[in-house]
MOPAC internal coordinates of N, CA, C and O (Angstrom, degrees):
PM7 1SCF
backbone

  N    0.0000 0     0.00 0     0.00 0    0    0    0
  C    1.4457 1     0.00 0     0.00 0    1    0    0
  C    1.5270 1   108.56 1     0.00 0    2    1    0
  O    1.2310 1   120.88 1   -30.78 1    3    2    1
  N    1.3069 1   115.93 1   149.22 1    3    2    1
  C    1.4545 1   121.84 1   178.98 1    5    3    2
  C    1.5335 1   109.72 1  -114.88 1    6    5    3
  O    1.2310 1   120.89 1   -14.84 1    7    6    5
  N    1.3280 1   115.90 1   165.16 1    7    6    5
  C    1.4613 1   118.37 1   177.83 1    9    7    6
  C    1.5189 1   110.99 1   -63.59 1   10    9    7
  O    1.2310 1   120.21 1   150.98 1   11   10    9
  N    1.3283 1   117.21 1   -29.02 1   11   10    9
  C    1.4688 1   119.73 1   178.64 1   13   11   10
  C    1.5307 1   110.87 1   -66.86 1   14   13   11
  O    1.2310 1   120.32 1   145.70 1   15   14   13
  N    1.3272 1   116.99 1   -34.30 1   15   14   13
  C    1.4668 1   120.41 1   176.16 1   17   15   14
  C    1.5254 1   110.64 1   -69.40 1   18   17   15
  O    1.2310 1   120.13 1   147.44 1   19   18   17
  N    1.3146 1   117.36 1   -32.56 1   19   18   17
  C    1.4605 1   120.14 1   176.02 1   21   19   18
  C    1.5241 1   110.17 1   -69.06 1   22   21   19
  O    1.2310 1   120.18 1   139.16 1   23   22   21
  N    1.3176 1   117.26 1   -40.84 1   23   22   21
  C    1.4716 1   120.45 1   175.73 1   25   23   22
  C    1.5257 1   109.65 1   -57.56 1   26   25   23
  O    1.2310 1   120.42 1   132.40 1   27   26   25
  N    1.3321 1   116.81 1   -47.60 1   27   26   25
  C    1.4640 1   120.72 1   178.58 1   29   27   26
  C    1.5281 1   111.02 1   -62.52 1   30   29   27
  O    1.2310 1   120.52 1   141.80 1   31   30   29
  N    1.3338 1   116.60 1   -38.20 1   31   30   29
  C    1.4585 1   120.66 1   179.05 1   33   31   30
  C    1.5160 1   112.32 1   -64.53 1   34   33   31
  O    1.2310 1   120.32 1   137.30 1   35   34   33
  N    1.3244 1   116.99 1   -42.70 1   35   34   33
  C    1.4640 1   119.99 1   178.89 1   37   35   34
  C    1.5220 1   110.18 1   -64.69 1   38   37   35
  O    1.2310 1   120.67 1   139.53 1   39   38   37
  N    1.3220 1   116.33 1   -40.47 1   39   38   37
  C    1.4656 1   119.63 1   178.46 1   41   39   38
  C    1.5272 1   110.84 1   -65.80 1   42   41   39
  O    1.2310 1   120.42 1   147.44 1   43   42   41
  N    1.3496 1   116.81 1   -32.56 1   43   42   41
  C    1.4712 1   120.15 1   179.68 1   45   43   42
  C    1.5276 1   112.22 1   -67.45 1   46   45   43
  O    1.2310 1   119.97 1   157.53 1   47   46   45
  N    1.3365 1   117.66 1   -22.47 1   47   46   45
  C    1.4682 1   120.31 1   177.26 1   49   47   46
  C    1.5253 1   111.63 1  -101.44 1   50   49   47
  O    1.2310 1   121.06 1  -166.84 1   51   50   49
  N    1.3329 1   115.59 1    13.16 1   51   50   49
  C    1.4591 1   120.50 1   173.01 1   53   51   50
  C    1.5166 1   115.84 1    89.65 1   54   53   51
  O    1.2310 1   120.19 1  -164.00 1   55   54   53
  N    1.3450 1   117.24 1    16.00 1   55   54   53
  C    1.4604 1   120.09 1   179.05 1   57   55   54
  C    1.5228 1   109.94 1  -114.99 1   58   57   55
  O    1.2310 1   119.66 1   -66.37 1   59   58   57
  N    1.3268 1   118.26 1   113.63 1   59   58   57
  C    1.4593 1   119.56 1   175.75 1   61   59   58
  C    1.5262 1   109.55 1   -56.06 1   62   61   59
  O    1.2310 1   120.78 1   -36.34 1   63   62   61
  N    1.3303 1   116.11 1   143.66 1   63   62   61
  C    1.4586 1   120.40 1  -177.87 1   65   63   62
  C    1.5208 1   109.50 1  -143.69 1   66   65   63
  O    1.2310 1   121.06 1   -33.31 1   67   66   65
  N    1.3344 1   115.58 1   146.69 1   67   66   65
  C    1.4558 1   121.77 1   179.46 1   69   67   66
  C    1.5174 1   108.19 1  -145.80 1   70   69   67
  O    1.2310 1   120.82 1   -21.60 1   71   70   69
  N    1.3315 1   116.04 1   158.40 1   71   70   69
  C    1.4543 1   120.44 1   174.36 1   73   71   70
  C    1.5263 1   109.65 1   -83.74 1   74   73   71
  O    1.2310 1   120.12 1   -52.42 1   75   74   73
  N    1.2936 1   117.38 1   127.58 1   75   74   73
  C    1.4628 1   129.17 1   173.10 1   77   75   74
  C    1.5267 1   114.95 1    73.99 1   78   77   75
  O    1.2310 1   118.92 1   115.14 1   79   78   77
  N    1.3090 1   119.66 1   -64.86 1   79   78   77
  C    1.4699 1   119.22 1   178.57 1   81   79   78
  C    1.5230 1   110.49 1  -161.39 1   82   81   79
  O    1.2310 1   121.78 1   -25.02 1   83   82   81
  N    1.3085 1   114.19 1   154.98 1   83   82   81
  C    1.4596 1   120.90 1   178.19 1   85   83   82
  C    1.5249 1   109.60 1   -83.10 1   86   85   83
  O    1.2310 1   119.56 1   -43.90 1   87   86   85
  N    1.3261 1   118.44 1   136.10 1   87   86   85
  C    1.4651 1   119.50 1   172.22 1   89   87   86
  C    1.5368 1   109.67 1   -63.04 1   90   89   87
  O    1.2310 1   121.45 1   139.69 1   91   90   89
  N    1.3280 1   114.83 1   -40.31 1   91   90   89
  C    1.4689 1   122.55 1   173.12 1   93   91   90
  C    1.5208 1   105.01 1  -143.81 1   94   93   91
  O    1.2310 1   120.96 1   -69.07 1   95   94   93
  N    1.3068 1   115.76 1   110.93 1   95   94   93
  C    1.4675 1   120.65 1  -173.58 1   97   95   94
  C    1.5279 1   111.64 1   -62.41 1   98   97   95
  O    1.2310 1   120.82 1   -40.22 1   99   98   97
  N    1.3453 1   116.04 1   139.78 1   99   98   97
  C    1.4678 1   120.02 1   175.25 1  101   99   98
  C    1.5333 1   109.47 1   -75.94 1  102  101   99
  O    1.2310 1   120.01 1    -4.95 1  103  102  101
  N    1.3083 1   117.58 1   175.05 1  103  102  101
  C    1.4694 1   119.28 1   175.45 1  105  103  102
  C    1.5344 1   110.44 1   -61.07 1  106  105  103
  O    1.2310 1   121.10 1   -31.81 1  107  106  105
  N    1.3207 1   115.50 1   148.19 1  107  106  105
  C    1.4623 1   120.88 1   176.51 1  109  107  106
  C    1.5269 1   109.97 1   -67.26 1  110  109  107
  O    1.2310 1   119.42 1   -30.41 1  111  110  109
  N    1.3187 1   118.71 1   149.59 1  111  110  109
  C    1.4606 1   129.56 1    -1.69 1  113  111  110
  C    1.5246 1   111.50 1   -83.85 1  114  113  111
  O    1.2310 1   121.56 1   -24.63 1  115  114  113
  N    1.3378 1   114.62 1   155.37 1  115  114  113
  C    1.4596 1   121.30 1   174.17 1  117  115  114
  C    1.5236 1   109.04 1  -152.55 1  118  117  115
  O    1.2310 1   121.23 1    -9.29 1  119  118  117
  N    1.3365 1   115.26 1   170.71 1  119  118  117
  C    1.4607 1   120.44 1  -179.08 1  121  119  118
  C    1.5251 1   110.25 1  -129.07 1  122  121  119
  O    1.2310 1   121.88 1   -21.49 1  123  122  121
  N    1.3324 1   114.01 1   158.51 1  123  122  121
  C    1.4630 1   122.81 1   177.50 1  125  123  122
  C    1.5236 1   106.43 1  -138.80 1  126  125  123
  O    1.2310 1   120.12 1   -39.61 1  127  126  125
  N    1.3265 1   117.38 1   140.39 1  127  126  125
  C    1.4553 1   120.87 1   174.70 1  129  127  126
  C    1.5164 1   108.92 1  -126.61 1  130  129  127
  O    1.2310 1   120.74 1   -35.43 1  131  130  129
  N    1.3457 1   116.19 1   144.57 1  131  130  129
  C    1.4595 1   119.31 1   174.70 1  133  131  130
  C    1.5201 1   110.25 1  -157.91 1  134  133  131
  O    1.2310 1   121.82 1   -23.71 1  135  134  133
  N    1.3237 1   114.12 1   156.29 1  135  134  133
  C    1.4624 1   123.69 1  -178.80 1  137  135  134
  C    1.5204 1   108.99 1   -81.27 1  138  137  135
  O    1.2310 1   120.35 1   -49.13 1  139  138  137
  N    1.3333 1   116.93 1   130.87 1  139  138  137
  C    1.4625 1   119.72 1   179.31 1  141  139  138
  C    1.5237 1   112.04 1  -101.56 1  142  141  139
  O    1.2310 1   120.23 1   138.01 1  143  142  141
  N    1.3291 1   117.16 1   -41.99 1  143  142  141
  C    1.4610 1   121.29 1   177.51 1  145  143  142
  C    1.5238 1   109.81 1  -172.99 1  146  145  143
  O    1.2310 1   121.40 1    -2.83 1  147  146  145
  N    1.3221 1   114.93 1   177.17 1  147  146  145
  C    1.4599 1   120.74 1   178.81 1  149  147  146
  C    1.5147 1   110.19 1  -104.19 1  150  149  147
  O    1.2310 1   121.23 1   -34.11 1  151  150  149
  N    1.3058 1   115.25 1   145.89 1  151  150  149
  C    1.4554 1   122.03 1   172.31 1  153  151  150
  C    1.5168 1   108.62 1  -126.25 1  154  153  151
  O    1.2310 1   121.23 1  -141.30 1  155  154  153
  N    1.3360 1   115.25 1    38.70 1  155  154  153
  C    1.4613 1   120.37 1  -173.77 1  157  155  154
  C    1.5273 1   112.49 1   -55.07 1  158  157  155
  O    1.2310 1   121.63 1   -35.43 1  159  158  157
  N    1.3261 1   114.48 1   144.57 1  159  158  157
  C    1.4487 1   120.54 1   173.05 1  161  159  158
  C    1.5253 1   106.82 1   -85.31 1  162  161  159
  O    1.2310 1   120.69 1   -52.88 1  163  162  161
  N    1.3173 1   116.29 1   127.12 1  163  162  161
  C    1.4530 1   120.30 1  -179.41 1  165  163  162
  C    1.5163 1   109.99 1  -113.95 1  166  165  163
  O    1.2310 1   121.53 1   -32.27 1  167  166  165
  N    1.3200 1   114.68 1   147.73 1  167  166  165
  C    1.4655 1   121.57 1   177.10 1  169  167  166
  C    1.5151 1   107.87 1  -157.49 1  170  169  167
  O    1.2310 1   120.89 1   -32.57 1  171  170  169
  N    1.3211 1   115.90 1   147.43 1  171  170  169
  C    1.4611 1   121.49 1   176.85 1  173  171  170
  C    1.5240 1   112.52 1    50.09 1  174  173  171
  O    1.2310 1   121.40 1  -139.50 1  175  174  173
  N    1.3105 1   114.94 1    40.50 1  175  174  173
  C    1.4577 1   121.77 1   173.70 1  177  175  174
  C    1.5329 1   114.50 1    67.73 1  178  177  175
  O    1.2310 1   119.94 1  -151.41 1  179  178  177
  N    1.3320 1   117.72 1    28.59 1  179  178  177
  C    1.4754 1   120.41 1   172.61 1  181  179  178
  C    1.5271 1   110.19 1  -153.42 1  182  181  179
  O    1.2310 1   120.93 1   -13.69 1  183  182  181
  N    1.3125 1   115.83 1   166.31 1  183  182  181
  C    1.4599 1   120.96 1   178.12 1  185  183  182
  C    1.5245 1   108.12 1   -76.30 1  186  185  183
  O    1.2310 1   121.51 1   -69.15 1  187  186  185
  N    1.3110 1   114.72 1   110.85 1  187  186  185
  C    1.4572 1   121.72 1  -174.84 1  189  187  186
  C    1.5252 1   111.64 1   -83.12 1  190  189  187
  O    1.2310 1   120.60 1   139.44 1  191  190  189
  N    1.3384 1   116.46 1   -40.56 1  191  190  189
  C    1.4592 1   121.08 1  -178.11 1  193  191  190
  C    1.5253 1   108.64 1  -140.52 1  194  193  191
  O    1.2310 1   120.49 1   -55.33 1  195  194  193
  N    1.3314 1   116.67 1   124.67 1  195  194  193
  C    1.4612 1   121.44 1   179.23 1  197  195  194
  C    1.5225 1   110.14 1   -76.79 1  198  197  195
  O    1.2310 1   121.03 1   -53.37 1  199  198  197
  N    1.3267 1   115.64 1   126.63 1  199  198  197
  C    1.4624 1   121.49 1   176.38 1  201  199  198
  C    1.5271 1   106.55 1  -131.11 1  202  201  199
  O    1.2310 1   120.93 1   -73.22 1  203  202  201
  N    1.3094 1   115.83 1   106.78 1  203  202  201
  C    1.4601 1   120.82 1   179.27 1  205  203  202
  C    1.5172 1   110.77 1   -95.46 1  206  205  203
  O    1.2310 1   120.66 1   -49.91 1  207  206  205
  N    1.3215 1   116.35 1   130.09 1  207  206  205
  C    1.4594 1   121.57 1   175.31 1  209  207  206
  C    1.5310 1   108.26 1   -93.74 1  210  209  207
  O    1.2310 1   121.12 1   -51.06 1  211  210  209
  N    1.3172 1   115.46 1   128.94 1  211  210  209
  C    1.4609 1   122.21 1  -175.53 1  213  211  210
  C    1.5195 1   110.41 1  -130.06 1  214  213  211
  O    1.2310 1   121.41 1   -22.60 1  215  214  213
  N    1.3191 1   114.90 1   157.40 1  215  214  213
  C    1.4553 1   122.07 1   169.08 1  217  215  214
  C    1.5164 1   108.30 1  -116.09 1  218  217  215
  O    1.2310 1   121.35 1   -52.30 1  219  218  217
  N    1.3149 1   115.02 1   127.70 1  219  218  217
  C    1.4508 1   122.33 1   171.27 1  221  219  218
  C    1.5225 1   105.25 1  -106.53 1  222  221  219
  O    1.2310 1   120.30 1   -61.97 1  223  222  221
  N    1.3231 1   117.03 1   118.03 1  223  222  221
  C    1.4579 1   121.65 1  -175.13 1  225  223  222
  C    1.5197 1   110.36 1  -112.08 1  226  225  223
  O    1.2310 1   121.51 1   -49.97 1  227  226  225
  N    1.3083 1   114.71 1   130.03 1  227  226  225
  C    1.4609 1   122.75 1   176.15 1  229  227  226
  C    1.5189 1   108.06 1  -106.24 1  230  229  227
  O    1.2310 1   120.39 1   -51.56 1  231  230  229
  N    1.3227 1   116.86 1   128.44 1  231  230  229
  C    1.4696 1   122.65 1   178.55 1  233  231  230
  C    1.5273 1   109.01 1  -115.03 1  234  233  231
  O    1.2310 1   120.94 1   -50.84 1  235  234  233
  N    1.3457 1   115.80 1   129.16 1  235  234  233
  C    1.4601 1   121.59 1   179.34 1  237  235  234
  C    1.5269 1   109.76 1  -136.50 1  238  237  235
  O    1.2310 1   121.00 1   -25.26 1  239  238  237
  N    1.3179 1   115.69 1   154.74 1  239  238  237
  C    1.4698 1   120.72 1   179.55 1  241  239  238
  C    1.5264 1   111.15 1   -74.40 1  242  241  239
  O    1.2310 1   120.61 1   146.64 1  243  242  241
  N    1.3286 1   116.44 1   -33.36 1  243  242  241
  C    1.4545 1   122.44 1   178.25 1  245  243  242
  C    1.5260 1   108.10 1  -131.43 1  246  245  243
  O    1.2310 1   120.80 1   -16.92 1  247  246  245
  N    1.3187 1   116.08 1   163.08 1  247  246  245
  C    1.4595 1   119.60 1   173.13 1  249  247  246
  C    1.5175 1   106.52 1   -63.32 1  250  249  247
  O    1.2310 1   120.26 1   -60.29 1  251  250  249
  N    1.3562 1   117.11 1   119.71 1  251  250  249
  C    1.4570 1   120.05 1  -172.85 1  253  251  250
  C    1.5288 1   110.70 1  -135.30 1  254  253  251
  O    1.2310 1   119.98 1   -95.81 1  255  254  253
  N    1.3430 1   117.65 1    84.19 1  255  254  253
  C    1.4620 1   120.94 1  -177.90 1  257  255  254
  C    1.5316 1   115.27 1   -53.85 1  258  257  255
  O    1.2310 1   118.42 1   143.68 1  259  258  257
  N    1.3565 1   120.61 1   -36.32 1  259  258  257
  C    1.4697 1   117.63 1   178.86 1  261  259  258
  C    1.5388 1   113.40 1   -60.87 1  262  261  259
  O    1.2310 1   119.91 1   144.22 1  263  262  261
  N    1.3216 1   117.78 1   -35.78 1  263  262  261
  C    1.4656 1   120.01 1   177.52 1  265  263  262
  C    1.5205 1   110.07 1   -70.38 1  266  265  263
  O    1.2310 1   120.26 1   139.31 1  267  266  265
  N    1.3186 1   117.12 1   -40.69 1  267  266  265
  C    1.4626 1   120.13 1   176.12 1  269  267  266
  C    1.5205 1   110.38 1   -60.07 1  270  269  267
  O    1.2310 1   120.20 1   137.87 1  271  270  269
  N    1.3185 1   117.22 1   -42.13 1  271  270  269
  C    1.4740 1   121.21 1  -179.77 1  273  271  270
  C    1.5281 1   111.10 1   -63.20 1  274  273  271
  O    1.2310 1   120.06 1   144.78 1  275  274  273
  N    1.3303 1   117.50 1   -35.22 1  275  274  273
  C    1.4763 1   119.89 1   177.19 1  277  275  274
  C    1.5271 1   110.62 1   -61.62 1  278  277  275
  O    1.2310 1   120.83 1   134.54 1  279  278  277
  N    1.3327 1   116.02 1   -45.46 1  279  278  277
  C    1.4676 1   120.59 1   178.82 1  281  279  278
  C    1.5221 1   109.55 1   -63.65 1  282  281  279
  O    1.2310 1   120.69 1   131.85 1  283  282  281
  N    1.3241 1   116.29 1   -48.15 1  283  282  281
  C    1.4595 1   120.60 1  -177.45 1  285  283  282
  C    1.5199 1   112.08 1   -63.67 1  286  285  283
  O    1.2310 1   120.18 1   141.67 1  287  286  285
  N    1.3270 1   117.26 1   -38.33 1  287  286  285
  C    1.4648 1   119.65 1   178.51 1  289  287  286
  C    1.5274 1   110.53 1   -66.70 1  290  289  287
  O    1.2310 1   120.14 1   141.21 1  291  290  289
  N    1.3212 1   117.33 1   -38.79 1  291  290  289
  C    1.4697 1   119.68 1   177.47 1  293  291  290
  C    1.5268 1   109.66 1   -62.56 1  294  293  291
  O    1.2310 1   120.38 1   135.32 1  295  294  293
  N    1.3360 1   116.88 1   -44.68 1  295  294  293
  C    1.4664 1   120.10 1   178.66 1  297  295  294
  C    1.5305 1   110.56 1   -61.62 1  298  297  295
  O    1.2310 1   120.09 1   135.96 1  299  298  297
  N    1.3259 1   117.43 1   -44.04 1  299  298  297
  C    1.4632 1   121.25 1   178.85 1  301  299  298
  C    1.5235 1   111.29 1   -64.07 1  302  301  299
  O    1.2310 1   120.39 1   136.71 1  303  302  301
  N    1.3235 1   116.87 1   -43.29 1  303  302  301
  C    1.4726 1   120.88 1   179.49 1  305  303  302
  C    1.5218 1   111.33 1   -59.22 1  306  305  303
  O    1.2310 1   120.47 1   151.44 1  307  306  305
  N    1.3293 1   116.71 1   -28.56 1  307  306  305
  C    1.4653 1   121.76 1  -178.93 1  309  307  306
  C    1.5342 1   111.76 1  -102.61 1  310  309  307
  O    1.2310 1   121.52 1  -163.53 1  311  310  309
  N    1.3351 1   114.70 1    16.47 1  311  310  309
  C    1.4695 1   122.62 1   174.84 1  313  311  310
  C    1.5251 1   112.16 1    52.51 1  314  313  311
  O    1.2310 1   121.88 1  -131.60 1  315  314  313
  N    1.3366 1   114.00 1    48.40 1  315  314  313
  C    1.4597 1   120.56 1   179.59 1  317  315  314
  C    1.5210 1   109.54 1  -114.70 1  318  317  315
  O    1.2310 1   120.22 1   -77.45 1  319  318  317
  N    1.3340 1   117.18 1   102.55 1  319  318  317
  C    1.4620 1   118.94 1   176.69 1  321  319  318
  C    1.5324 1   110.69 1   -65.53 1  322  321  319
  O    1.2310 1   121.08 1   -28.69 1  323  322  321
  N    1.3187 1   115.54 1   151.31 1  323  322  321
  C    1.4604 1   119.82 1  -178.16 1  325  323  322
  C    1.5218 1   110.41 1  -146.21 1  326  325  323
  O    1.2310 1   121.17 1   -22.82 1  327  326  325
  N    1.3203 1   115.36 1   157.18 1  327  326  325
  C    1.4579 1   123.55 1   166.36 1  329  327  326
  C    1.5218 1   105.88 1  -109.90 1  330  329  327
  O    1.2310 1   120.70 1   -37.75 1  331  330  329
  N    1.3210 1   116.27 1   142.25 1  331  330  329
  C    1.4643 1   120.74 1  -173.32 1  333  331  330
  C    1.5241 1   110.45 1  -124.19 1  334  333  331
  O    1.2310 1   121.09 1   -46.44 1  335  334  333
  N    1.3346 1   115.52 1   133.56 1  335  334  333
  C    1.4585 1   121.80 1   171.63 1  337  335  334
  C    1.5269 1   108.26 1  -134.63 1  338  337  335
  O    1.2310 1   121.25 1   -17.90 1  339  338  337
  N    1.3155 1   115.22 1   162.10 1  339  338  337
  C    1.4645 1   119.57 1  -178.06 1  341  339  338
  C    1.5195 1   110.00 1  -142.50 1  342  341  339
  O    1.2310 1   121.11 1   -37.59 1  343  342  341
  N    1.3259 1   115.48 1   142.41 1  343  342  341
  C    1.4609 1   121.43 1   173.14 1  345  343  342
  C    1.5247 1   108.68 1  -141.73 1  346  345  343
  O    1.2310 1   121.31 1   -22.54 1  347  346  345
  N    1.3234 1   115.10 1   157.46 1  347  346  345
  C    1.4535 1   120.73 1   170.60 1  349  347  346
  C    1.5147 1   106.75 1  -102.83 1  350  349  347
  O    1.2310 1   120.63 1   -54.60 1  351  350  349
  N    1.3154 1   116.40 1   125.40 1  351  350  349
  C    1.4610 1   121.48 1  -179.39 1  353  351  350
  C    1.5291 1   108.65 1   -91.84 1  354  353  351
  O    1.2310 1   120.97 1   -81.49 1  355  354  353
  N    1.3134 1   115.75 1    98.51 1  355  354  353
  C    1.4661 1   120.40 1  -178.09 1  357  355  354
  C    1.5211 1   111.95 1   -57.61 1  358  357  355
  O    1.2310 1   120.58 1   137.15 1  359  358  357
  N    1.3230 1   116.49 1   -42.85 1  359  358  357
  C    1.4656 1   120.10 1  -175.98 1  361  359  358
  C    1.5282 1   112.30 1   -65.65 1  362  361  359
  O    1.2310 1   120.58 1   154.99 1  363  362  361
  N    1.3334 1   116.51 1   -25.01 1  363  362  361
  C    1.4690 1   120.47 1  -179.24 1  365  363  362
  C    1.5270 1   112.31 1  -107.03 1  366  365  363
  O    1.2310 1   120.57 1   170.48 1  367  366  365
  N    1.3377 1   116.52 1    -9.52 1  367  366  365
  C    1.4628 1   122.86 1  -178.23 1  369  367  366
  C    1.5287 1   111.17 1    55.88 1  370  369  367
  O    1.2310 1   121.24 1  -128.97 1  371  370  369
  N    1.3520 1   115.22 1    51.03 1  371  370  369
  C    1.4575 1   120.66 1   179.04 1  373  371  370
  C    1.5197 1   110.07 1  -152.47 1  374  373  371
  O    1.2310 1   121.56 1   -18.28 1  375  374  373
  N    1.3284 1   114.61 1   161.72 1  375  374  373
  C    1.4551 1   121.08 1   175.29 1  377  375  374
  C    1.5187 1   109.62 1   -92.13 1  378  377  375
  O    1.2310 1   121.18 1   -34.33 1  379  378  377
  N    1.3249 1   115.34 1   145.67 1  379  378  377
  C    1.4611 1   122.65 1   175.29 1  381  379  378
  C    1.5262 1   107.16 1  -126.25 1  382  381  379
  O    1.2310 1   120.98 1   -60.05 1  383  382  381
  N    1.3238 1   115.74 1   119.95 1  383  382  381
  C    1.4549 1   121.45 1   174.34 1  385  383  382
  C    1.5236 1   106.27 1  -109.49 1  386  385  383
  O    1.2310 1   120.75 1   -56.13 1  387  386  385
  N    1.3218 1   116.17 1   123.87 1  387  386  385
  C    1.4706 1   121.91 1  -176.50 1  389  387  386
  C    1.5161 1   109.43 1  -107.98 1  390  389  387
  O    1.2310 1   121.46 1   -54.29 1  391  390  389
  N    1.3304 1   114.82 1   125.71 1  391  390  389
  C    1.4592 1   122.35 1   173.94 1  393  391  390
  C    1.5291 1   107.12 1  -108.03 1  394  393  391
  O    1.2310 1   120.16 1   -63.90 1  395  394  393
  N    1.3122 1   117.30 1   116.10 1  395  394  393
  C    1.4532 1   121.14 1   176.38 1  397  395  394
  C    1.5175 1   107.38 1   -91.60 1  398  397  395
  O    1.2310 1   121.08 1   -55.86 1  399  398  397
  N    1.3377 1   115.54 1   124.14 1  399  398  397
  C    1.4594 1   121.63 1  -176.40 1  401  399  398
  C    1.5159 1   110.17 1  -133.47 1  402  401  399
  O    1.2310 1   120.99 1   -16.28 1  403  402  401
  N    1.3198 1   115.70 1   163.72 1  403  402  401
  C    1.4545 1   121.69 1   174.82 1  405  403  402
  C    1.5113 1   109.03 1  -121.14 1  406  405  403
  O    1.2310 1   121.11 1   -42.49 1  407  406  405
  N    1.3179 1   115.48 1   137.51 1  407  406  405
  C    1.4645 1   121.84 1   174.76 1  409  407  406
  C    1.5208 1   107.89 1  -111.92 1  410  409  407
  O    1.2310 1   120.95 1   -64.14 1  411  410  409
  N    1.3030 1   115.80 1   115.86 1  411  410  409
  C    1.4537 1   121.29 1  -177.26 1  413  411  410
  C    1.5253 1   109.01 1   -92.83 1  414  413  411
  O    1.2310 1   121.26 1   -58.13 1  415  414  413
  N    1.3172 1   115.20 1   121.87 1  415  414  413
  C    1.4542 1   120.39 1   178.75 1  417  415  414
  C    1.5108 1   114.51 1    75.28 1  418  417  415
  O    1.2310 1   119.80 1  -176.66 1  419  418  417
  N    1.3295 1   117.99 1     3.34 1  419  418  417
  C    1.4449 1   120.12 1  -176.76 1  421  419  418
  C    1.4723 1   111.54 1  -119.16 1  422  421  419
  O    1.2310 1   120.10 1   180.00 1  423  422  421

């Protein structure tokens, strides 16, 4: 799977999504995905398997478990394990839920 397929997947469940940041953010809720680093598997002095570490971020005006469940169900349906953290962004007056995922070969 690629990050572009995740963008399409988020849009398919009704959440606008973009890579890295919005030039002008749409109304909440929305999502953002970006590459954080590589965890490539190396062997015999070369990168044997590409493993990209990504963050998929969900932004909401209020704590909204049904929207989180939509994202999580999509990830589960596509067999994508994730780690989840949450913060309230005081400066933006919104919640940010971060899903850390890995894309293998994408």
